[in-house]
C-alpha positions in Angstrom: 25.5 -58.7 0.5 24.5 -57.1 -2.8 28.0 -55.8 -3.3 29.4 -59.3 -2.9 27.1 -60.5 -5.7 28.3 -57.6 -8.0 25.1 -55.7 -7.7 26.5 -52.3 -6.8 23.5 -50.1 -7.7 21.4 -51.2 -4.6 24.1 -50.4 -2.0 24.9 -47.2 -3.9 21.3 -46.1 -3.8 21.0 -47.0 -0.1 24.2 -45.1 0.7 23.0 -42.1 -1.2 19.7 -42.2 0.8 21.7 -42.5 4.0 23.7 -39.5 2.9 20.6 -37.5 2.3 19.2 -38.4 5.8 22.5 -37.7 7.5 22.8 -34.3 5.7 19.2 -33.4 6.8 20.1 -34.2 10.4 23.2 -32.0 10.1 25.7 -34.9 10.4 27.8 -33.6 7.5 30.9 -35.6 8.1 29.1 -39.0 7.9 26.9 -37.7 5.0 30.1 -36.9 3.1 31.4 -40.4 3.7 28.2 -42.0 2.7 28.1 -40.0 -0.6 31.7 -40.8 -1.4 31.1 -44.5 -0.7 27.9 -44.3 -2.9 30.0 -42.8 -5.7 32.5 -45.7 -5.4 29.7 -48.2 -5.8 28.2 -46.2 -8.7 31.6 -46.3 -10.4 31.7 -50.1 -9.8 28.3 -50.3 -11.6 29.8 -48.2 -14.5 27.4 -45.4 -13.9 29.4 -42.2 -14.2 26.5 -39.9 -14.1 25.3 -41.3 -10.7 28.8 -41.4 -9.4 29.3 -37.7 -10.4 26.0 -36.8 -8.7 27.1 -38.4 -5.4 30.5 -36.8 -5.5 29.0 -33.4 -6.2 26.7 -33.8 -3.2 29.8 -34.7 -1.1 31.7 -31.7 -2.4 28.8 -29.3 -1.6 28.8 -30.6 1.9 32.6 -30.3 2.2 32.3 -26.7 1.1 29.5 -26.0 3.6 31.5 -27.3 6.5 34.6 -25.4 5.6 36.6 -28.0 3.7 36.9 -25.6 0.7 40.2 -26.8 -0.8 38.9 -30.4 -0.8 35.6 -29.4 -2.3 37.4 -27.4 -5.0 39.5 -30.4 -5.9 36.5 -32.6 -6.2 34.6 -30.1 -8.3 37.6 -29.6 -10.5 38.0 -33.4 -11.0 34.3 -33.6 -11.8 34.5 -30.8 -14.3 37.5 -32.2 -16.1 36.0 -35.7 -16.2 32.7 -34.4 -17.4 34.3 -32.5 -20.2 35.6 -35.8 -21.6 32.3 -37.7 -21.3 29.7 -37.0 -23.9 26.7 -37.3 -21.6 28.2 -35.3 -18.7 29.9 -32.5 -20.7 27.0 -30.1 -20.1 27.8 -30.0 -16.3 31.5 -29.4 -16.7 31.2 -25.6 -16.7 29.1 -25.7 -13.5 31.6 -27.9 -11.7 34.6 -25.8 -12.8 32.8 -22.6 -11.7 32.0 -24.2 -8.3 35.7 -25.2 -7.9 36.8 -21.7 -8.5 34.3 -20.3 -6.1 35.5 -22.6 -3.4 39.1 -21.6 -4.1 38.2 -17.9 -3.9 36.4 -18.5 -0.5 39.4 -20.4 0.8 41.7 -17.4 0.2 43.8 -19.4 -2.2 46.3 -17.3 -4.3 46.2 -17.3 -8.1 42.5 -18.2 -8.6 42.3 -16.1 -11.7 45.2 -17.9 -13.3 43.7 -21.3 -12.2 40.5 -20.4 -13.9 42.4 -19.5 -17.1 44.1 -22.9 -16.9 40.8 -24.7 -16.5 39.4 -22.7 -19.5 42.3 -23.9 -21.6 41.8 -27.5 -20.5 38.0 -27.5 -20.8 36.6 -25.8 -23.8 33.1 -25.6 -22.3 34.4 -23.2 -19.6 36.1 -20.9 -22.1 34.2 -17.7 -23.0 31.4 -18.3 -20.5 29.6 -15.9 -18.1 30.8 -18.1 -15.3 34.5 -17.6 -16.3 33.9 -13.9 -16.5 32.3 -13.9 -13.1 35.3 -15.8 -11.6 37.8 -13.4 -13.3 35.9 -10.4 -11.8 35.6 -12.0 -8.4 39.3 -12.9 -8.4 40.3 -9.3 -9.2 37.9 -8.0 -6.6 39.2 -10.4 -4.0 42.8 -9.5 -4.7 41.9 -5.8 -4.3 39.8 -6.5 -1.2 37.0 -4.6 -2.9 33.5 -5.5 -1.6 31.8 -3.2 -4.1 33.5 -4.9 -6.9 32.3 -8.3 -5.6 28.8 -7.0 -5.5 29.1 -5.5 -9.0 30.5 -8.7 -10.5 27.6 -10.7 -9.0 25.0 -8.1 -10.2 26.5 -8.3 -13.7 26.3 -12.1 -13.7 22.8 -12.1 -12.4 21.5 -9.9 -15.3 21.4 -12.9 -17.5 22.0 -15.9 -15.2 20.5 -17.4 -12.1 22.6 -18.5 -9.2 21.9 -21.7 -7.4 21.8 -22.0 -3.6 25.4 -23.3 -3.5 26.7 -20.4 -5.4 24.8 -17.9 -3.3 26.2 -19.4 -0.1 29.8 -19.3 -1.5 29.3 -15.7 -2.8 28.0 -14.6 0.7 31.0 -16.3 2.2 33.3 -14.6 -0.3 31.8 -11.2 0.4 32.4 -11.7 4.2 36.0 -12.9 3.4 36.7 -9.8 1.3 35.0 -7.4 3.8 37.1 -8.9 6.7 40.3 -8.0 4.7 41.0 -11.6 3.7 40.6 -13.2 7.2 38.7 -16.6 7.1 35.4 -16.4 9.0 33.6 -19.6 10.0 
């Protein structure tokens, strides 16, 4: 009813709350759908920050349920879009780093090169600790060297904090590398 009247913020907020409840009850597929629909409504309300927040929640759930390539694409899109928006540019680096972590966990080839492309495209990602971490992790993953993964994470954590999402992805990456590159679920 609100959407028919052009008031998109109310259904967007309700869908986001529904997504939160669904995620809490472990119904990730429906939570992802609710977050993506909320993002569409936020976009209709011309609220890019709220739309990005809903899409980021959806991408995190995608990654948590094994849809790593999809999550990487969403995070990359969020990062590139944020770079071009004055109010969202601060989050661009974080989204791009999450995209690369998802790609590494998925076993995708050429993640180091992809990270370099993203750094050229988005100046906020260039010369960052996050880019250095991704480079080190890509090298360690290619070499199937668990000790190098641990060393890269330890080096990063000397001056930075990892959020829960990054910790889950790094644990997943460590298992992936330890298994010799075989996807574990």
